[in-house]
Backbone as JSON Lines, residues from 0, in Angstrom:
{"i":0,"aa":"M","n":[-1.88,-13.31,7.18],"ca":[-1.18,-13.19,5.93],"c":[-0.2,-12.01,6.03]}
{"i":1,"aa":"P","n":[1.04,-12.22,5.65],"ca":[2.0,-11.12,5.66],"c":[1.68,-10.08,4.58]}
{"i":2,"aa":"L","n":[1.8,-8.83,4.98],"ca":[1.64,-7.71,4.06],"c":[2.91,-6.89,4.11]}
{"i":3,"aa":"Y","n":[3.24,-6.24,3.01],"ca":[4.44,-5.42,2.93],"c":[4.04,-4.1,2.3]}
{"i":4,"aa":"L","n":[4.23,-2.99,3.04],"ca":[3.89,-1.67,2.53],"c":[5.17,-0.94,2.15]}
{"i":5,"aa":"V","n":[5.19,-0.36,0.97],"ca":[6.33,0.42,0.5],"c":[5.85,1.85,0.25]}
{"i":6,"aa":"V","n":[6.49,2.79,0.93],"ca":[6.17,4.21,0.76],"c":[7.27,4.82,-0.1]}
{"i":7,"aa":"D","n":[6.89,5.31,-1.26],"ca":[7.83,5.93,-2.19],"c":[7.59,7.44,-2.17]}
{"i":8,"aa":"I","n":[8.43,8.13,-1.41],"ca":[8.27,9.58,-1.23],"c":[8.47,10.32,-2.55]}
{"i":9,"aa":"Q","n":[9.44,9.91,-3.34],"ca":[9.72,10.61,-4.6],"c":[8.57,10.47,-5.59]}
{"i":10,"aa":"A","n":[8.02,9.27,-5.72],"ca":[6.92,9.04,-6.66],"c":[5.57,9.43,-6.05]}
{"i":11,"aa":"K","n":[5.54,9.71,-4.74],"ca":[4.3,10.06,-4.02],"c":[3.27,8.94,-4.15]}
{"i":12,"aa":"E","n":[3.74,7.7,-3.9],"ca":[2.89,6.51,-4.0],"c":[3.14,5.57,-2.82]}
{"i":13,"aa":"I","n":[2.14,4.77,-2.52],"ca":[2.27,3.7,-1.54],"c":[1.8,2.42,-2.21]}
{"i":14,"aa":"T","n":[2.59,1.35,-2.03],"ca":[2.25,0.05,-2.6],"c":[2.08,-0.96,-1.47]}
{"i":15,"aa":"C","n":[1.01,-1.74,-1.54],"ca":[0.77,-2.83,-0.6],"c":[0.96,-4.15,-1.34]}
{"i":16,"aa":"F","n":[1.95,-4.92,-0.92],"ca":[2.2,-6.24,-1.48],"c":[1.56,-7.28,-0.57]}
{"i":17,"aa":"S","n":[0.9,-8.28,-1.16],"ca":[0.24,-9.33,-0.38],"c":[0.33,-10.66,-1.12]}
{"i":18,"aa":"D","n":[-0.13,-11.71,-0.45],"ca":[-0.14,-13.06,-1.01],"c":[1.27,-13.53,-1.37]}
{"i":19,"aa":"P","n":[2.15,-13.64,-0.35],"ca":[3.53,-14.05,-0.62],"c":[3.63,-15.5,-1.08]}
{"i":20,"aa":"S","n":[4.65,-15.77,-1.88],"ca":[4.96,-17.12,-2.34],"c":[6.48,-17.24,-2.37]}
{"i":21,"aa":"P","n":[7.01,-18.42,-2.57],"ca":[8.47,-18.57,-2.68],"c":[9.07,-17.74,-3.82]}
{"i":22,"aa":"Q","n":[8.28,-17.41,-4.82],"ca":[8.76,-16.63,-5.97],"c":[8.56,-15.12,-5.78]}
{"i":23,"aa":"G","n":[7.93,-14.71,-4.69],"ca":[7.67,-13.29,-4.44],"c":[6.2,-13.06,-4.16]}
{"i":24,"aa":"Y","n":[5.84,-11.81,-3.99],"ca":[4.44,-11.47,-3.73],"c":[3.62,-11.58,-5.01]}
{"i":25,"aa":"R","n":[2.46,-12.24,-4.9],"ca":[1.62,-12.47,-6.08],"c":[0.64,-11.34,-6.36]}
{"i":26,"aa":"A","n":[0.4,-10.49,-5.37],"ca":[-0.56,-9.41,-5.55],"c":[0.02,-8.1,-5.03]}
{"i":27,"aa":"H","n":[-0.36,-7.02,-5.67],"ca":[0.01,-5.71,-5.18],"c":[-1.0,-4.67,-5.64]}
{"i":28,"aa":"K","n":[-1.09,-3.61,-4.85],"ca":[-1.96,-2.49,-5.18],"c":[-1.18,-1.22,-4.89]}
{"i":29,"aa":"R","n":[-1.11,-0.32,-5.87],"ca":[-0.36,0.94,-5.73],"c":[-1.34,2.1,-5.87]}
{"i":30,"aa":"V","n":[-1.21,3.08,-4.97],"ca":[-2.04,4.28,-5.06],"c":[-1.18,5.51,-4.83]}
{"i":31,"aa":"S","n":[-1.64,6.63,-5.33],"ca":[-0.99,7.92,-5.09],"c":[-1.36,8.43,-3.71]}
{"i":32,"aa":"F","n":[-0.48,9.25,-3.13],"ca":[-0.79,9.88,-1.85],"c":[-2.13,10.6,-1.97]}
{"i":33,"aa":"G","n":[-2.92,10.54,-0.92],"ca":[-4.23,11.18,-0.92],"c":[-5.35,10.24,-1.32]}
{"i":34,"aa":"T","n":[-5.01,9.01,-1.67],"ca":[-5.99,8.01,-2.11],"c":[-6.1,6.92,-1.04]}
{"i":35,"aa":"L","n":[-7.28,6.34,-0.9],"ca":[-7.43,5.21,0.02],"c":[-6.77,3.97,-0.57]}
{"i":36,"aa":"L","n":[-5.95,3.3,0.23],"ca":[-5.26,2.08,-0.2],"c":[-6.0,0.87,0.36]}
{"i":37,"aa":"P","n":[-6.59,0.03,-0.5],"ca":[-7.26,-1.18,0.01],"c":[-6.23,-2.13,0.61]}
{"i":38,"aa":"V","n":[-6.51,-2.61,1.8],"ca":[-5.65,-3.58,2.48],"c":[-6.44,-4.89,2.59]}
{"i":39,"aa":"P","n":[-5.9,-5.99,2.04],"ca":[-6.65,-7.25,2.01],"c":[-6.78,-7.91,3.38]}
{"i":40,"aa":"A","n":[-7.53,-9.02,3.41],"ca":[-7.7,-9.82,4.63],"c":[-6.33,-10.23,5.15]}
{"i":41,"aa":"P","n":[-6.15,-10.34,6.41],"ca":[-7.18,-10.36,7.45],"c":[-7.61,-8.98,7.92]}
{"i":42,"aa":"F","n":[-7.02,-7.91,7.39],"ca":[-7.38,-6.57,7.83],"c":[-8.64,-6.07,7.14]}
{"i":43,"aa":"S","n":[-8.77,-6.34,5.85],"ca":[-9.95,-5.97,5.07],"c":[-10.4,-4.54,5.39]}
{"i":44,"aa":"S","n":[-9.52,-3.6,5.11],"ca":[-9.83,-2.22,5.4],"c":[-9.17,-1.33,4.34]}
{"i":45,"aa":"E","n":[-9.28,-0.03,4.55],"ca":[-8.64,0.92,3.66],"c":[-7.72,1.8,4.48]}
{"i":46,"aa":"F","n":[-6.53,2.05,3.97],"ca":[-5.52,2.87,4.63],"c":[-5.56,4.26,4.01]}
{"i":47,"aa":"D","n":[-5.8,5.27,4.85],"ca":[-5.89,6.65,4.37],"c":[-4.48,7.2,4.19]}
{"i":48,"aa":"T","n":[-4.12,7.54,2.97],"ca":[-2.76,7.99,2.66],"c":[-2.63,9.52,2.61]}
{"i":49,"aa":"T","n":[-3.66,10.25,3.0],"ca":[-3.58,11.71,2.93],"c":[-2.51,12.28,3.83]}
{"i":50,"aa":"A","n":[-2.16,11.61,4.91],"ca":[-1.12,12.12,5.81],"c":[0.25,12.16,5.14]}
{"i":51,"aa":"F","n":[0.43,11.45,4.06],"ca":[1.71,11.43,3.36],"c":[1.85,12.57,2.36]}
{"i":52,"aa":"Q","n":[0.77,13.29,2.11],"ca":[0.84,14.41,1.18],"c":[1.63,15.55,1.82]}
{"i":53,"aa":"P","n":[2.43,16.25,1.04],"ca":[3.19,17.38,1.61],"c":[2.26,18.49,2.08]}
{"i":54,"aa":"A","n":[2.64,19.14,3.16],"ca":[1.85,20.25,3.68],"c":[1.92,21.43,2.73]}
{"i":55,"aa":"G","n":[0.86,22.19,2.7],"ca":[0.89,23.4,1.9],"c":[-0.08,23.39,0.86]}
C-alpha cells in the first residue's frame, strides 16, 4: 500500500497519508514532533519523530 509522509517544519508536525483512491488519500494521521506516528500495514509500526525536534 502506498504511504505518503509530509513533514511540516513550521507547524512541527508529521502527517502520514494512506489508503489512496482516485479521489485522494482516504486516511491520515497527524502528530506533533516528539510523538510516535502510527504507520499502517504493510509496515504496521510506529515512526519515532523525536529526531525532528529542534536541538536545545
